[in-house]
C-alpha positions as CSV (number, residue, x, y, z in Angstrom):
1,M,164.7,-51.3,91.8
2,S,163.6,-54.6,92.6
3,R,160.5,-54.8,94.8
4,V,160.0,-57.5,97.2
5,I,156.8,-58.0,99.4
6,L,156.4,-60.1,102.6
7,L,152.9,-61.5,103.0
8,N,151.5,-63.7,105.8
9,K,149.7,-66.2,103.7
10,P,146.9,-67.6,105.7
11,F,145.5,-71.4,105.8
12,G,143.9,-72.7,102.7
13,V,145.2,-69.7,100.3
14,L,146.9,-71.1,97.3
15,S,150.5,-69.9,96.5
16,Q,149.6,-68.5,93.1
17,F,147.3,-65.5,91.7
18,T,144.7,-67.8,89.8
19,D,143.4,-71.3,90.5
20,K,143.9,-73.6,87.9
21,G,141.7,-76.2,89.6
22,L,139.0,-78.3,88.4
23,E,136.3,-76.1,86.5
24,G,133.6,-74.8,88.7
25,T,135.5,-74.8,92.0
26,T,137.3,-71.9,93.4
27,R,139.7,-71.9,95.8
28,P,141.4,-68.5,97.8
29,T,144.4,-67.1,95.8
30,L,146.8,-64.6,96.6
31,S,145.0,-62.3,94.3
32,A,142.6,-61.8,97.4
33,Y,145.5,-60.3,99.3
34,V,147.9,-58.7,97.0
35,D,146.9,-56.3,94.2
36,V,150.4,-55.5,93.2
37,P,150.9,-56.0,89.5
38,Q,154.1,-58.1,88.1
39,V,155.2,-59.6,91.3
40,Y,155.4,-63.6,91.8
41,P,156.0,-65.9,94.6
42,A,159.6,-66.7,95.4
43,G,158.9,-70.7,96.1
44,R,155.9,-72.1,97.3
45,L,153.8,-72.6,100.6
46,D,151.4,-75.4,100.6
47,R,147.6,-74.4,100.9
48,D,147.3,-76.1,104.3
49,S,150.5,-74.2,105.5
50,E,150.5,-70.6,106.7
51,G,153.0,-68.0,107.1
52,L,155.8,-66.0,105.1
53,L,155.6,-66.0,101.4
54,V,158.3,-63.9,99.7
55,L,156.9,-61.9,96.3
56,T,158.8,-60.2,94.0
57,D,159.0,-58.6,90.5
58,D,162.9,-59.5,90.2
59,G,163.2,-62.9,88.5
60,R,166.8,-63.6,89.4
61,L,166.1,-62.8,93.2
62,Q,163.0,-65.0,92.8
63,A,165.4,-67.7,91.7
64,Q,167.8,-67.0,94.5
65,I,165.4,-67.3,97.3
66,A,163.7,-70.4,95.8
67,D,166.3,-72.5,94.6
68,P,168.0,-74.9,97.1
69,K,171.4,-74.1,95.6
70,F,171.5,-70.9,97.3
71,K,170.9,-72.8,100.7
72,K,168.7,-69.9,102.2
73,P,167.4,-70.9,105.4
74,K,163.5,-71.1,106.0
75,T,162.7,-71.4,109.4
76,Y,159.2,-73.0,110.5
77,L,157.2,-73.3,113.6
78,V,155.7,-76.6,113.5
79,L,153.0,-78.0,115.9
80,V,153.3,-81.8,116.0
81,E,151.3,-84.9,117.6
82,R,152.9,-86.1,120.8
83,I,156.2,-85.1,122.4
84,P,159.2,-86.0,120.1
85,S,162.1,-87.6,122.0
86,E,165.3,-86.3,121.8
87,D,166.5,-89.7,119.6
88,A,163.7,-88.2,117.1
89,L,164.9,-84.8,117.1
90,Q,168.5,-85.9,116.5
91,S,167.2,-88.2,113.6
92,L,165.8,-84.7,112.1
93,R,168.9,-83.0,112.8
94,K,171.1,-85.5,111.1
95,G,168.7,-85.6,107.7
96,I,165.9,-88.0,106.9
97,T,165.7,-90.8,104.2
98,L,162.4,-89.9,102.4
99,K,161.1,-91.3,99.2
100,D,162.9,-88.7,97.3
101,G,166.2,-89.3,98.9
102,M,167.9,-88.0,102.0
103,T,167.3,-84.5,103.3
104,R,170.1,-82.3,104.3
105,P,170.4,-81.8,108.1
106,A,167.7,-79.7,109.8
107,Q,168.0,-77.3,112.8
108,V,165.4,-78.5,115.2
109,E,164.5,-77.5,118.8
110,R,161.4,-77.8,121.1
111,V,160.2,-74.4,121.8
112,E,157.3,-72.9,124.1
113,P,154.0,-72.4,122.2
114,P,154.4,-69.5,120.1
115,E,151.9,-66.2,120.1
116,L,150.2,-66.5,116.7
117,W,147.0,-65.6,115.3
118,E,143.9,-68.1,115.6
119,R,143.6,-70.5,112.5
120,D,140.7,-70.7,110.5
121,P,139.7,-73.7,110.7
122,P,141.1,-74.2,114.1
123,V,143.4,-77.2,114.6
124,R,141.9,-80.3,115.7
125,F,142.7,-80.8,119.5
126,R,142.5,-84.2,121.4
127,K,142.6,-84.4,125.0
128,S,144.2,-87.9,124.8
129,V,147.3,-87.0,122.5
130,P,149.5,-84.3,123.8
131,D,151.5,-81.8,120.9
132,C,154.4,-80.0,121.1
133,W,156.0,-77.0,119.2
134,L,159.1,-77.1,117.4
135,K,161.3,-74.5,115.5
136,F,162.4,-76.3,112.4
137,T,165.2,-74.6,109.8
138,I,165.8,-76.1,106.7
139,R,168.0,-75.2,103.6
140,E,166.1,-76.7,100.9
141,G,162.6,-76.8,100.0
142,R,161.2,-80.2,98.8
143,N,157.7,-80.7,98.5
144,R,155.9,-80.8,101.8
145,Q,159.3,-81.4,103.3
146,V,158.9,-80.5,106.9
147,R,155.6,-82.5,106.9
148,R,157.1,-85.5,105.6
149,M,160.2,-85.5,107.9
150,T,158.1,-84.9,111.1
151,A,155.8,-88.1,110.0
152,A,158.9,-90.0,109.3
153,V,159.9,-89.9,112.9
154,G,156.3,-90.5,114.1
155,H,155.3,-87.0,114.8
156,P,152.7,-85.9,112.0
157,T,152.3,-82.0,111.7
158,L,149.4,-80.5,112.7
159,R,150.1,-76.9,111.9
160,L,153.2,-75.5,110.1
161,V,153.9,-71.9,109.7
162,R,156.8,-70.6,107.9
163,W,158.4,-67.6,110.1
164,S,161.4,-66.6,108.1
165,V,163.1,-67.0,104.7
166,G,166.7,-65.8,104.9
167,E,166.7,-62.3,106.5
168,W,162.9,-61.6,106.1
169,T,160.4,-62.8,108.9
170,L,157.0,-62.2,109.6
171,D,157.6,-60.1,112.8
172,G,154.5,-57.8,113.0
173,I,152.8,-59.0,110.0
174,A,149.2,-60.1,110.8
175,S,147.5,-63.3,108.8
176,G,146.3,-62.1,105.4
177,V,148.3,-58.7,105.5
178,W,151.3,-57.8,103.5
179,R,154.2,-55.2,103.3
180,D,157.0,-54.1,101.6
181,A,160.6,-55.4,102.6
C-alpha cells in the first residue's frame, strides 16, 4: 500500500530533504518537518511559496501527481499587488504567453482574504498600494508559473499558498505540520 503524506510547507523551506546549496550555508529543508523514511515530494513548491506539498513512497503515484500530462488541478490562494481588472483576470483565464510559451487556461477569481496562519517573515504591507486575494487553479506546473502569470498582467504576487492538489487539501493542517492522506 502506498503511503501519502500531506505537508503544509512553511515559507522559506526547500522542497527537498537535503540542501545542496553553497558550501557553508544551510537552508531549512523537509527533513526538519518530515521524519518518515523513503517518501519523496511529488512535485515542487518554491522556497518562497507555502502550502500543500504531497509526499509519497510510490514512484508511479509521484509521477502522476507531478506530471502535467495527468492534468491534476492545483489550487493556490494568491495575494497580489493592486486590484486586478476583469480584463486582467480574463487574460489569466485564457492563458498567458510567457518566455517558455503559452500557458493553459487558469481558473481565476477574486476571493475574500482567507483565514491563514501568520507568515514568517510577514508579507510587506504598503499603505499606498492595495492588494487582493485570488483563487487560482492550474493544470500544469511550470517553474514559478503562477507568479510569472500574475506579473505578466501587472499584479506581482506577494504571497502564494498552494491549497490543494487534486483531491488533497490543506484543510486542518497547520503550517509545518504533516498528516497521512
